[in-house]
NUBALUM-165606 format. One record per residue (C-alpha): x, y, z. Coordinates in pm, whole numbers, padded with zeros to 5 digits, always signed. Layout:
BEGIN
XYZ ...
END
This chain:
BEGIN
+00000+00000+00000 +00142+00338-00105 +00075+00605+00159 +00161+00974+00173 +00164+01121+00523 +00177+01502+00530 +00280+01631+00873 +00362+01976+01006 +00697+01836+01125 +00863+01496+01161 +01092+01542+01466 +01298+01287+01655 +01011+01184+01881 +00809+01070+01574 +01088+00855+01431 +00999+00529+01609 +00640+00553+01488 +00733+00645+01131 +00980+00355+01111 +00717+00116+01245 +00456+00242+00998 +00714+00226+00717 +00751-00147+00786 +00379-00196+00715 +00334+00013+00399 +00522+00198+00127 +00540+00525+00319 +00635+00874+00204 +00646+01143+00472 +00625+01510+00372 +00697+01773+00636 +00839+02117+00711 +01191+02151+00851 +01199+02069+01222 +01422+02367+01290 +01147+02614+01193 +00952+02498+01498 +01262+02463+01718 +01229+02084+01713 +01504+01825+01683 +01518+01611+01367 +01618+01244+01405 +01982+01153+01353 +01877+00913+01080 +01552+00834+00900 +01478+00470+00816 +01207+00259+00651 +01032+00547+00473 +01091+00811+00209 +01121+01163+00348 +01054+01484+00155 +01115+01818+00325 +00908+02112+00207 +01107+02410+00083 +00825+02665+00072 +00623+02769+00375 +00314+02601+00225 +00083+02838+00411 -00066+03040+00128 -00365+02910-00064 -00201+02993-00396 +00162+02893-00420 +00400+02907-00713 +00538+02568-00618 +00308+02293-00493 +00549+02032-00360 +00271+01824-00208 +00079+01793-00537 +00398+01721-00731 +00467+01431-00497 +00110+01302-00525 +00127+01307-00904 +00463+01129-00912 +00387+00859-00653 +00017+00793-00722 -00058+00702-00359 -00344+00477-00255 -00399+00671+00069 -00346+01038+00159 -00318+01111+00531 -00282+01480+00613 -00242+01680+00933 -00554+01894+00981 -00383+02220+01069 -00549+02525+00915 -00242+02738+00974 -00169+02583+00636 -00488+02675+00447 -00357+02538+00117 -00435+02194+00251 -00804+02267+00195 -00735+02323-00176 -00527+02005-00186 -00813+01819-00019 -01074+01914-00277 -00826+01855-00559 -00748+01498-00453 -01028+01352-00241 -01228+01217-00539 -00934+01016-00667 -00756+00906-00349 -00903+00824-00005 -00818+01124+00215 -00778+01078+00589 -00727+01374+00822 -00476+01337+01104 -00373+01482+01439 -00493+01678+01735 -00757+01834+01505 -00932+02075+01742 -00767+02387+01882 -00860+02700+02075 -01006+02881+01773 -01383+02837+01807 -01437+02966+01452 -01206+02715+01283 -01327+02411+01478 -01663+02387+01291 -01474+02411+00962 -01246+02127+01068 -01548+01920+01165 -01700+01985+00820 -01378+01881+00644 -01362+01557+00844 -01719+01469+00755 -01643+01528+00386 -01338+01302+00405 -01279+00929+00428 -01219+00962+00801 -00969+01080+01060 -00695+00949+01286 -00693+01157+01603 -00486+01175+01921 -00740+01065+02184 -01084+00921+02252 -01192+01264+02381 -01156+01394+02026 -01338+01093+01877 -01637+01168+02101 -01664+01520+01957 -01698+01394+01599 -01996+01209+01456 -01824+01004+01187 -01801+00626+01160 -01440+00636+01044 -01282+00847+01317 -01057+00653+01554 -00802+00741+01820 -00445+00619+01791 -00353+00721+02150 -00063+00948+02060 +00274+00822+02180 +00642+00845+02092 +00747+00522+02261 +00780+00162+02150 +00701-00124+02389 +01075-00188+02412 +01129+00166+02546 +00931+00103+02865 +01149+00071+03174 +01003-00020+03513 +01247+00186+03718 +01229+00127+04095 +01115+00430+04293 +01366+00485+04574 +01212+00651+04881 +01407+00899+05096 +01311+01164+05352 +01268+01417+05068 +01051+01423+04758 +01252+01439+04438 +01058+01617+04163 +01151+01611+03793 +01045+01828+03500 +01167+01760+03145 +01093+01997+02858 +01142+02341+02716 +01108+02634+02960 +00802+02818+02829 +00563+03062+02990 +00271+02819+02962 +00468+02560+03164 +00457+02792+03471 +00793+02669+03598 +00816+02975+03822 +00569+02794+04047 +00821+02512+04089 +01076+02764+04213 +00826+02910+04458 +00755+02563+04590 +01126+02492+04639 +01174+02820+04827 +00889+02736+05066 +00973+02371+05130 +01314+02228+05202 +01177+01873+05202 +01163+01875+04821 +01436+01876+04555 +01343+01987+04205 +01538+01898+03893 +01457+02093+03574 +01590+01934+03255 +01572+02117+02924 +01740+02357+02680 +01826+02702+02814 +01702+02657+03171 +01984+02877+03307 +01898+03161+03069 +01526+03135+03133 +01572+03178+03510 +01876+03407+03504 +01696+03700+03670 +01537+03490+03944 +01679+03379+04276 +01749+03006+04255 +01720+02812+04583 +01975+02541+04663 +01718+02264+04623 +01664+02342+04251 +01893+02184+03992 +01926+02274+03622 +02034+02025+03356 +02071+02064+02978 +01835+01899+02728 +01838+01519+02734 +01692+01270+02490 +01635+00896+02469 +01853+00690+02701 +02000+01012+02845 +01673+01059+03032 +01696+00735+03225 +01930+00872+03493 +01698+01168+03555 +01388+00953+03596 +01583+00705+03804 +01678+00988+04040 +01321+01114+04075 +01018+01012+04280 +00756+01209+04086 +00723+01421+03774 +00574+01767+03822 +00395+01979+03565 +00296+02319+03714 +00142+02432+03383 +00057+02298+03038 +00118+01921+03016 +00190+01732+02694 +00441+01466+02593 +00592+01468+02943 +00295+01256+03049 +00408+00975+02817 +00770+01019+02922 +00678+00975+03288 +00465+00669+03214 +00743+00506+03013 +00980+00535+03309 +00732+00422+03576 +00692+00764+03737 +00372+00924+03871 +00280+01284+03792 +00154+01587+03980 -00025+01805+03724 -00176+02150+03752 -00554+02117+03770 -00640+02460+03627 -00412+02480+03320 -00506+02383+02966 -00334+02065+02853 -00246+01877+02535 -00442+01560+02439 -00186+01340+02616 -00353+01445+02941 -00605+01167+02872 -00346+00911+02986 -00292+01100+03313 -00665+01108+03380 -00716+00747+03279 -00445+00639+03524 -00576+00865+03802 -00266+01079+03851 -00241+01365+04103 -00411+01689+03995 -00377+02001+04212 -00386+02378+04169 -00017+02472+04201 -00114+02823+04308 -00326+02691+04594 -00059+02661+04863 -00285+02488+05115 -00400+02220+04871 -00048+02163+04739 +00104+02133+05087 -00168+01891+05192 -00091+01667+04895 +00286+01677+04950 +00248+01605+05321 +00043+01296+05240 +00299+01176+04986 +00593+01218+05225 +00412+01019+05494 +00275+00758+05252 +00525+00691+04970 +00337+00376+04867 +00065+00611+04733 +00287+00761+04464 +00458+00429+04394 +00115+00284+04312 +00031+00576+04080 +00357+00521+03891 +00275+00154+03839 -00077+00243+03721 +00029+00484+03449 +00317+00258+03340 +00090-00045+03295 -00185+00140+03106 +00060+00319+02875 +00251+00002+02789 -00074-00171+02702 -00242+00107+02499 -00007+00398+02430 +00274+00269+02208 +00393+00324+01851 +00296-00037+01777 -00060+00043+01880 -00050+00363+01674 +00070+00171+01367 -00204-00088+01407 -00472+00184+01422 -00329+00365+01118 -00313+00051+00906 -00667-00045+01008 -00812+00285+00885 -00590+00293+00573 -00716-00051+00472 -01075+00037+00555 -01055+00360+00355 -00904+00178+00057 -01168-00094+00069 -01458+00153+00093 -01323+00364-00194 -01312+00057-00421 -01675-00032-00339 -01805+00310-00451 
END
């Protein structure tokens, strides 16, 4: 089966999935340069053909249509395209190709823009179907061919059941880019108030981000880490904290057998479904009384957070893997191809 997958980007954390999918079909991935979105490309791409877009592909009318050129040259049997209307030309591509090739929309789909969401819903209903991040999104769409692939960047072989070593202090870990929406300042405030916690912040430019703030002794900064480099950080930790917007860190924590404490009032990415499904800790990080009550309970009862880590690890390994993602993609690709032939 010849498949074209048009993504916004194909960074390092997508590589395991794309390789796995490339083993199941004749896959061509088209994407924008990772660097434009400050993402890391993989060191090597395997098992699929990769085409990087040269133009910004945002305008409806473009002098060079690299996507259509690739479609014409490959003659795919399935077109799977990220439904991101920051690239409006994809609507033109959709109506140009959907009669000839089964078109499946892909991704997070819905965003904050309440005007664009109805348009996205309309486009999905006019298509062959959609592959979306979570069941929450599936429930918002009335279409027989919309399924969740439970977004993940990890293979089953990546899961490590690290033991959680208890001490007289709680060791908190955050991994990611320091951004305003992450509210990492709240982690610093927590460390200044409580000397029974140690907080490790791992990510690019942490020193620069906090350079004008007073850093307490129980806060540690580490540079960006990827893959196996992360093991030592998770091994050191007791819990993962997310004082603001939570996303892929949820999967990272689950893969390494670590529970999470997540801000209950922030907006989160679709990966939050895994945290809710595994009943992780949710608390308002700006509510000092509620936060202190939770931490006091965890210090006195470490078995509570050990159990939460085991819960999220088990559920993720069973449902949230690139193998599961690949299975869901191939199922809908085959279904779309079969239905198109019967018309």
